[in-house]
BAFI-3210 file (N, C-alpha, C; in Angstrom, 3 decimals, decimal comma, padded with zeros to 6 digits):
// residues 105
n [1|2|3|4|5|6|7|8|9|10|11|12|13|14|15|16|17|18|19|20|21|22|23|24|25|26|27|28|29|30|31|32|33|34|35|36|37|38|39|40|41|42|43|44|45|46|47|48|49|50|51|52|53|54|55|56|57|58|59|60|61|62|63|64|65|66|67|68|69|70|71|72|73|74|75|76|77|78|79|80|81|82|83|84|85|86|87|88|89|90|91|92|93|94|95|96|97|98|99|100|101|102|103|104|105]
n.u [-010,902|-008,763|-007,061|-004,130|-004,880|-007,651|-007,686|-006,407|-008,235|-010,507|-009,653|-008,898|-011,246|-012,031|-012,941|-016,041|-017,820|-016,362|-015,435|-017,924|-019,002|-017,173|-017,677|-020,033|-019,337|-018,584|-015,793|-014,446|-014,581|-012,910|-009,836|-006,381|-003,471|-000,117|001,539|000,098|000,042|002,789|003,096|001,498|002,919|005,332|004,464|003,836|006,366|007,766|006,285|006,375|005,163|002,481|000,876|-001,707|-002,977|-001,259|-001,899|-004,527|-003,995|-002,366|-004,164|-006,077|-004,559|-004,347|-006,863|-007,487|-007,276|-004,218|-002,961|-000,627|002,615|004,808|004,639|007,145|008,610|007,160|007,670|010,441|010,558|009,237|011,020|013,342|012,422|011,803|014,340|015,645|014,082|014,548|017,204|017,099|015,605|015,887|017,750|016,426|014,004|010,597|008,504|009,490|009,358|007,265|008,160|009,840|008,146|007,182|007,186|010,116|011,088]
n.v [-009,985|-007,518|-006,384|-004,571|-002,704|-002,488|-001,281|001,148|002,209|002,424|004,233|006,403|007,011|006,463|004,126|005,502|003,522|001,472|002,550|003,100|000,523|-000,631|000,922|-000,162|-002,528|-004,059|-002,924|-004,820|-007,028|-006,570|-007,055|-007,346|-008,634|-008,662|-008,232|-006,561|-004,403|-003,802|-003,036|-000,748|000,889|001,100|002,532|004,974|005,660|006,258|008,230|010,828|013,298|012,891|013,584|013,836|011,494|009,721|010,140|009,096|006,404|005,635|005,975|004,112|001,777|001,561|000,684|-001,777|-005,310|-006,907|-009,576|-012,295|-012,106|-010,577|-007,181|-005,949|-007,190|-006,279|-003,500|-003,505|-004,592|-002,555|-000,399|-001,444|-001,825|000,824|002,042|000,585|001,255|003,996|003,915|002,837|000,492|-003,055|-005,372|-007,738|-009,187|-009,840|-008,454|-005,962|-004,492|-002,650|-000,600|000,910|002,536|004,260|007,603|009,231|010,981]
n.w [002,891|001,839|-001,098|-002,241|-004,265|-003,781|-001,236|-001,848|-003,719|-002,074|-000,073|-001,614|-002,853|-005,448|-007,717|-006,517|-005,626|-004,413|-001,991|-000,800|-000,577|001,228|003,479|004,368|005,506|008,565|010,442|011,955|010,409|008,330|006,720|005,736|004,086|005,392|003,304|001,634|003,389|003,346|000,652|000,572|002,392|001,014|-001,248|000,008|000,885|-001,443|-002,573|-001,257|-001,250|-001,040|001,317|002,480|001,633|002,882|005,565|005,570|004,925|007,105|009,265|008,522|008,679|011,437|012,202|011,061|010,732|010,231|008,574|009,131|007,937|009,431|010,781|011,065|009,066|006,871|006,959|006,620|004,065|002,624|003,009|001,794|-000,846|-001,535|-001,379|-003,362|-005,580|-005,786|-006,488|-008,958|-011,245|-010,582|-012,639|-013,736|-012,580|-013,405|-012,091|-011,631|-013,880|-014,185|-012,586|-014,113|-015,436|-013,583|-012,449|-011,367|-008,471]
ca.u [-009,500|-008,556|-005,735|-003,590|-005,710|-008,926|-007,434|-006,135|-009,498|-011,395|-009,154|-008,878|-012,617|-012,218|-014,322|-016,783|-018,525|-015,508|-015,502|-019,274|-019,135|-016,370|-018,352|-021,130|-018,772|-018,018|-014,332|-013,963|-014,571|-011,995|-008,433|-005,536|-002,212|000,985|002,100|-000,632|000,575|004,110|002,930|001,000|004,030|006,261|003,882|004,005|007,795|008,261|005,448|006,379|004,313|001,089|000,712|-003,106|-003,202|-000,484|-002,721|-005,616|-003,438|-001,935|-005,362|-006,676|-003,717|-004,635|-008,167|-007,729|-006,429|-003,210|-002,650|000,811|003,958|004,703|004,804|008,573|008,989|006,517|008,413|011,740|010,279|008,940|012,267|014,227|011,857|011,953|015,758|015,935|013,372|015,252|018,491|016,823|015,030|016,779|017,835|015,708|012,704|009,497|007,646|010,094|009,172|006,371|008,893|010,424|007,100|006,851|008,034|011,047|011,068]
ca.v [-009,589|-006,544|-006,296|-003,209|-001,845|-002,226|-000,293|002,432|002,705|002,808|005,443|007,495|007,314|006,318|004,548|005,704|002,307|000,678|003,178|002,907|-000,880|-000,838|001,578|-001,020|-003,724|-003,760|-002,927|-006,061|-008,044|-006,130|-007,377|-007,538|-009,289|-007,736|-007,893|-005,350|-003,347|-003,444|-002,312|000,588|001,637|001,385|003,628|006,211|005,983|006,828|009,385|011,581|014,482|012,489|013,607|013,593|010,071|009,047|010,196|008,130|005,054|005,382|005,792|002,842|000,716|001,438|000,095|-002,986|-006,461|-007,280|-010,978|-012,518|-011,765|-009,560|-005,774|-005,623|-007,637|-005,375|-002,234|-003,762|-004,738|-001,228|000,378|-002,008|-001,518|002,264|002,304|-000,002|002,043|005,273|003,636|002,354|-000,857|-004,200|-005,712|-008,826|-009,734|-009,255|-007,548|-004,634|-003,785|-001,501|000,470|001,757|003,444|005,188|008,809|009,326|012,350]
ca.w [002,803|000,780|-001,708|-002,262|-005,106|-003,099|-000,186|-002,512|-004,268|-000,970|000,585|-002,590|-003,249|-006,884|-007,926|-005,265|-005,212|-003,530|-000,661|-000,270|-000,175|002,435|004,616|004,829|006,138|009,883|010,413|012,555|009,357|007,281|006,964|004,564|004,448|005,626|001,988|001,251|004,248|002,822|-000,606|000,910|002,982|-000,079|-002,013|000,773|000,972|-002,703|-002,930|-000,011|-001,368|-000,845|002,774|002,848|001,448|003,927|006,782|005,406|005,003|008,482|010,081|008,117|009,243|012,868|012,468|010,279|011,061|009,236|008,792|009,175|007,522|010,471|010,412|010,920|007,726|005,915|006,972|005,999|002,638|002,074|002,991|000,766|-002,164|-001,771|-001,657|-004,672|-006,594|-005,933|-007,140|-010,312|-011,194|-010,740|-014,042|-014,362|-012,180|-014,187|-011,326|-011,579|-015,157|-014,016|-011,923|-015,143|-015,883|-012,500|-012,446|-010,241|-008,024]
c.u [-009,336|-007,162|-005,328|-004,451|-007,025|-008,763|-007,211|-007,411|-010,411|-010,943|-009,155|-010,267|-012,882|-011,965|-015,073|-017,469|-017,681|-015,563|-016,876|-019,487|-018,376|-017,024|-019,475|-020,630|-018,214|-016,488|-013,743|-013,886|-013,607|-010,569|-007,682|-004,235|-001,139|001,737|001,413|-000,157|001,919|003,997|002,400|002,124|005,081|005,747|004,040|005,462|008,315|007,436|005,276|005,501|002,841|000,748|-000,728|-003,432|-002,459|-001,261|-003,849|-005,109|-003,053|-003,111|-006,032|-005,889|-003,987|-005,917|-008,460|-006,771|-005,489|-002,795|-001,180|001,592|004,082|005,051|006,263|009,069|008,388|007,261|009,771|011,594|010,053|010,204|013,217|013,719|012,032|013,395|016,138|015,306|014,094|016,586|018,298|016,351|016,099|016,722|016,869|014,330|011,546|008,635|008,229|009,864|008,292|007,080|009,480|009,420|006,749|007,764|008,918|011,099|011,802]
c.v [-008,690|-006,668|-004,830|-002,269|-001,500|-001,182|001,084|003,039|003,206|004,112|006,639|007,883|007,171|004,870|004,627|004,441|001,455|001,243|002,943|001,468|-001,131|-000,199|000,722|-002,274|-003,336|-003,892|-004,198|-007,189|-007,694|-006,503|-007,330|-008,158|-008,248|-007,429|-006,631|-004,173|-002,859|-002,641|-000,903|001,456|001,996|002,557|004,960|006,644|006,642|008,016|010,257|012,826|014,166|012,453|013,337|012,107|009,271|009,039|009,180|006,707|004,733|005,197|004,459|001,671|000,497|000,663|-001,221|-004,088|-006,762|-008,714|-011,269|-012,476|-010,520|-008,151|-005,355|-006,035|-006,717|-004,051|-002,404|-003,899|-003,376|-000,383|-000,117|-001,695|-000,043|002,601|001,771|000,822|003,362|005,093|003,220|000,917|-001,943|-004,701|-006,765|-009,212|-009,041|-008,270|-006,153|-003,845|-002,556|-000,342|001,429|002,821|004,489|006,417|008,831|010,780|012,570]
c.w [001,584|000,182|-001,771|-003,092|-004,430|-002,007|-000,803|-003,077|-003,160|-000,327|-000,348|-003,081|-004,738|-007,282|-006,590|-004,747|-004,257|-002,115|-000,027|000,185|001,125|003,659|005,184|005,547|007,508|009,854|011,022|011,526|008,219|007,672|005,639|005,026|004,712|004,338|001,470|002,091|003,705|001,537|-000,374|001,480|001,942|-000,909|-001,310|000,825|-000,301|-003,184|-001,703|-000,063|-001,110|000,643|003,215|002,722|002,512|005,243|006,720|005,564|006,444|009,430|009,790|008,707|010,730|013,153|011,783|010,726|009,901|009,552|008,501|007,867|008,364|009,994|010,271|009,538|006,663|005,815|006,303|004,493|001,985|001,966|001,905|-000,638|-002,502|-002,120|-003,033|-005,786|-006,852|-006,655|-008,598|-010,246|-011,295|-012,187|-014,566|-013,861|-012,890|-013,411|-011,248|-012,855|-015,011|-013,337|-012,946|-015,614|-014,828|-012,566|-011,206|-009,784|-006,827]
res [m|l|d|t|n|s|v|s|y|a|l|g|g|n|p|p|s|v|r|e|h|l|r|r|v|p|m|a|q|v|c|f|s|s|i|t|e|a|q|l|l|f|g|l|a|v|k|t|q|a|t|k|f|a|e|l|v|n|q|f|l|l|g|v|s|v|l|p|w|d|s|a|a|a|k|a|y|a|d|l|c|a|a|s|w|k|a|g|p|p|p|s|p|p|w|t|r|s|w|r|l|m|p|r|g]
***
């Protein structure tokens, strides 16, 4: 099971060792949670200029098993996070602190 960073590293090719390791694993054995799916979709929603990466992510999503928290919930989460991020960070939850560091565009 891959986490969001592992997927990003593998698709982005940095570090190259992550992509190479993933290439040696049969795709039938690769999975991630729908939370990871949601985080990837959120990243694409707020970085609309990353079209090449979006293609890689979307192709990857087609070939990998996503384990439950269903896809509708993941999409809703991504849309809500993107809308919230564009409006500015919420005032208190600690996980939003890193949003203040992300460039807004």
